[in-house]
C-alpha positions as a Markdown table, in Angstrom:
| # | Residue | x | y | z |
|---|---|---|---|---|
| 1 | Unk | 0.1 | 0.2 | -0.2 |
| 2 | Unk | 2.9 | 2.7 | 0.9 |
| 3 | Unk | 4.4 | 2.0 | -3.0 |
| 4 | Unk | 1.0 | 3.4 | -4.4 |
| 5 | Unk | -0.5 | 6.0 | -1.3 |
| 6 | Unk | 0.5 | 8.8 | -3.6 |
| 7 | Unk | -1.3 | 7.5 | -6.4 |
| 8 | Unk | -4.8 | 9.8 | -6.8 |
| 9 | Unk | -6.4 | 6.9 | -8.8 |
| 10 | Unk | -6.1 | 4.3 | -6.0 |
| 11 | Unk | -7.5 | 2.6 | -2.8 |
| 12 | Unk | -4.0 | 3.8 | -0.5 |
| 13 | Unk | -3.8 | 7.1 | -2.0 |
| 14 | Unk | -5.5 | 10.4 | -0.7 |
| 15 | Unk | -9.3 | 10.6 | -2.5 |
| 16 | Unk | -9.6 | 7.3 | -0.8 |
| 17 | Unk | -12.0 | 6.2 | 2.1 |
| 18 | Unk | -11.3 | 2.9 | 2.5 |
| 19 | Unk | -8.5 | 0.7 | 1.6 |
| 20 | Unk | -9.4 | -2.3 | -1.0 |
| 21 | Unk | -10.5 | -6.1 | 0.9 |
| 22 | Unk | -12.2 | -8.7 | -0.7 |
| 23 | Unk | -15.8 | -8.9 | 0.8 |
| 24 | Unk | -17.4 | -12.2 | 2.5 |
| 25 | Unk | -18.3 | -14.7 | -0.5 |
| 26 | Unk | -21.2 | -15.7 | 2.2 |
| 27 | Unk | -22.7 | -13.1 | 2.1 |
| 28 | Unk | -23.2 | -12.1 | -1.1 |
| 29 | Unk | -26.9 | -14.0 | -1.6 |
| 30 | Unk | -27.8 | -12.2 | 1.4 |
| 31 | Unk | -27.2 | -8.4 | 0.1 |
| 32 | Unk | -28.4 | -9.7 | -3.1 |
| 33 | Unk | -31.5 | -10.1 | -1.9 |
| 34 | Unk | -32.1 | -7.7 | 0.7 |
| 35 | Unk | -31.6 | -5.2 | -2.7 |
| 36 | Unk | -34.5 | -6.4 | -4.9 |
| 37 | Unk | -33.0 | -6.4 | -8.1 |
| 38 | Unk | -34.4 | -7.4 | -10.8 |
| 39 | Unk | -34.1 | -7.4 | -14.4 |
| 40 | Unk | -35.6 | -4.5 | -14.7 |
| 41 | Unk | -33.0 | -3.6 | -11.9 |
| 42 | Unk | -30.3 | -0.9 | -11.8 |
| 43 | Unk | -27.3 | -1.9 | -9.0 |
| 44 | Unk | -24.5 | 0.0 | -7.6 |
| 45 | Unk | -22.1 | -0.6 | -5.9 |
| 46 | Unk | -19.4 | 2.5 | -4.3 |
| 47 | Unk | -16.5 | 1.0 | -3.3 |
| 48 | Unk | -16.8 | -1.7 | -5.9 |
| 49 | Unk | -13.4 | -3.0 | -6.2 |
| 50 | Unk | -13.5 | -6.3 | -7.9 |
| 51 | Unk | -17.0 | -6.4 | -9.2 |
| 52 | Unk | -17.6 | -9.7 | -8.2 |
| 53 | Unk | -20.7 | -8.7 | -6.1 |
| 54 | Unk | -22.4 | -7.5 | -9.7 |
| 55 | Unk | -20.6 | -9.9 | -11.5 |
| 56 | Unk | -23.4 | -12.2 | -9.8 |
| 57 | Unk | -26.3 | -9.3 | -9.4 |
| 58 | Unk | -26.1 | -9.2 | -13.3 |
| 59 | Unk | -25.9 | -13.0 | -13.3 |
| 60 | Unk | -28.2 | -14.2 | -11.5 |
| 61 | Unk | -30.8 | -10.7 | -11.8 |
| 62 | Unk | -30.3 | -9.8 | -14.6 |
| 63 | Unk | -29.9 | -7.2 | -13.7 |
| 64 | Unk | -27.7 | -3.5 | -14.9 |
| 65 | Unk | -24.6 | -3.0 | -13.0 |
| 66 | Unk | -22.2 | -0.4 | -12.6 |
| 67 | Unk | -19.1 | 0.0 | -10.2 |
| 68 | Unk | -17.8 | 2.4 | -9.0 |
| 69 | Unk | -14.4 | 3.1 | -6.8 |
| 70 | Unk | -11.4 | 5.1 | -6.4 |
| 71 | Unk | -9.2 | 1.9 | -7.7 |
| 72 | Unk | -8.3 | 2.3 | -11.4 |
| 73 | Unk | -6.5 | -1.1 | -11.3 |
| 74 | Unk | -9.3 | -2.2 | -9.6 |
| 75 | Unk | -12.0 | -1.3 | -11.9 |
| 76 | Unk | -9.4 | -2.8 | -14.6 |
| 77 | Unk | -9.6 | -6.1 | -13.6 |
| 78 | Unk | -13.7 | -5.5 | -12.5 |
| 79 | Unk | -14.1 | -4.5 | -16.4 |
| 80 | Unk | -11.9 | -8.0 | -17.6 |
| 81 | Unk | -13.7 | -10.4 | -15.4 |
| 82 | Unk | -17.0 | -8.6 | -16.6 |
| 83 | Unk | -15.8 | -9.6 | -19.9 |
| 84 | Unk | -14.7 | -13.0 | -19.4 |
| 85 | Unk | -17.7 | -13.3 | -17.9 |
| 86 | Unk | -19.8 | -12.3 | -20.6 |
| 87 | Unk | -22.1 | -9.3 | -18.6 |
| 88 | Unk | -20.0 | -6.4 | -20.5 |
| 89 | Unk | -23.6 | -5.7 | -22.1 |
| 90 | Unk | -24.5 | -5.4 | -17.7 |
| 91 | Unk | -22.0 | -4.4 | -16.4 |
| 92 | Unk | -20.2 | -1.0 | -16.2 |
| 93 | Unk | -17.2 | 0.3 | -14.2 |
| 94 | Unk | -15.8 | 3.1 | -13.9 |
| 95 | Unk | -12.8 | 4.8 | -11.8 |
| 96 | Unk | -15.2 | 7.5 | -9.3 |
| 97 | Unk | -13.7 | 9.8 | -6.1 |
| 98 | Unk | -16.6 | 9.3 | -3.7 |
| 99 | Unk | -16.3 | 12.2 | -2.5 |
| 100 | Unk | -16.8 | 14.5 | -5.4 |
| 101 | Unk | -20.5 | 14.3 | -6.8 |
| 102 | Unk | -22.8 | 16.9 | -6.1 |
| 103 | Unk | -26.0 | 16.4 | -4.4 |
| 104 | Unk | -28.2 | 14.6 | -7.6 |
| 105 | Unk | -25.4 | 13.1 | -9.6 |
| 106 | Unk | -25.5 | 10.1 | -8.4 |
| 107 | Unk | -29.7 | 9.7 | -7.9 |
| 108 | Unk | -28.9 | 11.0 | -11.6 |
| 109 | Unk | -26.1 | 8.6 | -13.0 |
| 110 | Unk | -24.0 | 12.0 | -14.3 |
| 111 | Unk | -20.7 | 11.7 | -11.8 |
| 112 | Unk | -19.3 | 14.8 | -14.0 |
| 113 | Unk | -16.1 | 15.7 | -12.2 |
| 114 | Unk | -16.3 | 12.7 | -9.7 |
| 115 | Unk | -15.3 | 10.7 | -12.7 |
| 116 | Unk | -11.7 | 9.8 | -13.8 |
| 117 | Unk | -11.1 | 12.5 | -16.4 |
| 118 | Unk | -10.7 | 9.2 | -19.1 |
| 119 | Unk | -13.4 | 8.4 | -18.5 |
| 120 | Unk | -15.6 | 12.4 | -17.9 |
| 121 | Unk | -18.5 | 12.7 | -20.1 |
| 122 | Unk | -19.7 | 9.6 | -19.3 |
| 123 | Unk | -23.5 | 8.7 | -18.1 |
| 124 | Unk | -24.7 | 5.8 | -16.3 |
| 125 | Unk | -28.4 | 4.8 | -15.8 |
| 126 | Unk | -30.4 | 5.7 | -12.3 |
| 127 | Unk | -29.6 | 3.2 | -9.7 |
| 128 | Unk | -32.8 | 1.7 | -8.2 |
| 129 | Unk | -29.8 | 0.3 | -5.1 |
| 130 | Unk | -26.4 | 1.0 | -4.3 |
| 131 | Unk | -24.7 | -1.3 | -2.3 |
| 132 | Unk | -22.1 | 0.1 | 0.0 |
| 133 | Unk | -19.2 | -1.4 | 0.5 |
| 134 | Unk | -16.7 | 0.1 | 2.6 |
| 135 | Unk | -15.6 | 0.3 | 6.5 |
| 136 | Unk | -17.2 | 2.5 | 9.4 |
| 137 | Unk | -14.1 | 5.2 | 8.3 |
| 138 | Unk | -15.6 | 5.4 | 4.9 |
| 139 | Unk | -19.0 | 5.0 | 5.7 |
| 140 | Unk | -18.5 | 7.7 | 8.3 |
| 141 | Unk | -16.9 | 9.5 | 5.7 |
| 142 | Unk | -19.5 | 8.7 | 2.6 |
| 143 | Unk | -22.1 | 9.8 | 4.5 |
| 144 | Unk | -23.0 | 13.1 | 4.0 |
| 145 | Unk | -23.4 | 12.3 | 0.2 |
| 146 | Unk | -25.0 | 9.2 | 1.2 |
| 147 | Unk | -27.7 | 11.4 | 3.1 |
| 148 | Unk | -28.1 | 13.9 | 0.5 |
| 149 | Unk | -29.3 | 11.0 | -1.6 |
| 150 | Unk | -31.3 | 9.8 | 0.6 |
| 151 | Unk | -33.4 | 13.3 | 0.7 |
| 152 | Unk | -33.2 | 14.5 | -3.0 |
| 153 | Unk | -36.2 | 12.6 | -4.4 |
| 154 | Unk | -37.7 | 9.1 | -4.1 |
| 155 | Unk | -37.2 | 6.1 | -2.3 |
| 156 | Unk | -34.0 | 4.4 | -3.2 |
| 157 | Unk | -32.5 | 1.5 | -1.5 |
| 158 | Unk | -28.9 | 1.9 | 0.2 |
| 159 | Unk | -27.6 | -0.9 | 1.8 |
| 160 | Unk | -24.3 | -1.6 | 3.8 |
| 161 | Unk | -21.5 | -4.7 | 4.1 |
| 162 | Unk | -19.6 | -4.7 | 7.0 |
| 163 | Unk | -18.1 | -6.9 | 9.0 |
| 164 | Unk | -19.7 | -5.7 | 12.7 |
| 165 | Unk | -23.2 | -3.4 | 13.1 |
| 166 | Unk | -21.2 | -0.9 | 15.0 |
| 167 | Unk | -19.2 | -0.5 | 11.7 |
| 168 | Unk | -22.7 | 0.2 | 9.4 |
| 169 | Unk | -24.3 | 3.5 | 9.2 |
| 170 | Unk | -28.4 | 3.7 | 9.4 |
| 171 | Unk | -30.5 | 6.2 | 8.4 |
| 172 | Unk | -33.1 | 6.6 | 10.8 |
| 173 | Unk | -34.7 | 9.3 | 12.0 |
| 174 | Unk | -31.5 | 11.2 | 10.7 |
| 175 | Unk | -28.7 | 9.3 | 13.0 |
| 176 | Unk | -27.0 | 8.6 | 9.9 |
| 177 | Unk | -24.0 | 7.2 | 12.5 |
| 178 | Unk | -25.1 | 6.1 | 15.1 |
| 179 | Unk | -22.7 | 2.8 | 16.0 |
| 180 | Unk | -24.0 | -0.6 | 17.1 |
| 181 | Unk | -27.8 | -1.9 | 16.6 |
| 182 | Unk | -29.4 | 0.6 | 16.7 |
| 183 | Unk | -28.2 | 2.5 | 14.2 |
| 184 | Unk | -27.5 | -0.7 | 11.0 |
| 185 | Unk | -31.1 | 0.1 | 10.4 |
| 186 | Unk | -32.6 | -1.9 | 7.7 |
| 187 | Unk | -30.5 | -1.2 | 5.7 |
| 188 | Unk | -27.1 | -2.3 | 6.9 |
| 189 | Unk | -26.3 | -6.6 | 6.2 |
């Protein structure tokens, strides 16, 4: 990680909200079930890493998937795996600064300057569910964006996956990071 610490588009770089850690595969099924994705659905993953969860979502549910991560190497790997699995028509991946979107940008799929320079100009379909794979610290840093998106329009399913309930931010009664089981809310797994 130290050799990548100065790289702008790296999970170890200055724009990263959390380091890349592969998600436990045992949780994927429960998370996708909670997301209620269907062929008409669009699932976003913030901090998508190597894209495995979205590959599973596209293959199992036939939905459209958009993966966003600060790490350009992870994005390249996720795109390559989607091509290998014949999922490129359902899965799009882009290097994105998750702290940079303006209010409503995530909700409408037009991330503008939040995307890496080579990705700018790309538009994505609006999400029906947003899956978030970050540490508790990363979720805390992302909480202002999530709060704005939550309040910006019609219902949007936000699902988090943390290693412990106290790592998960909830959105009940304005409590963005309540800690413990009270803060986990319906969105935490």
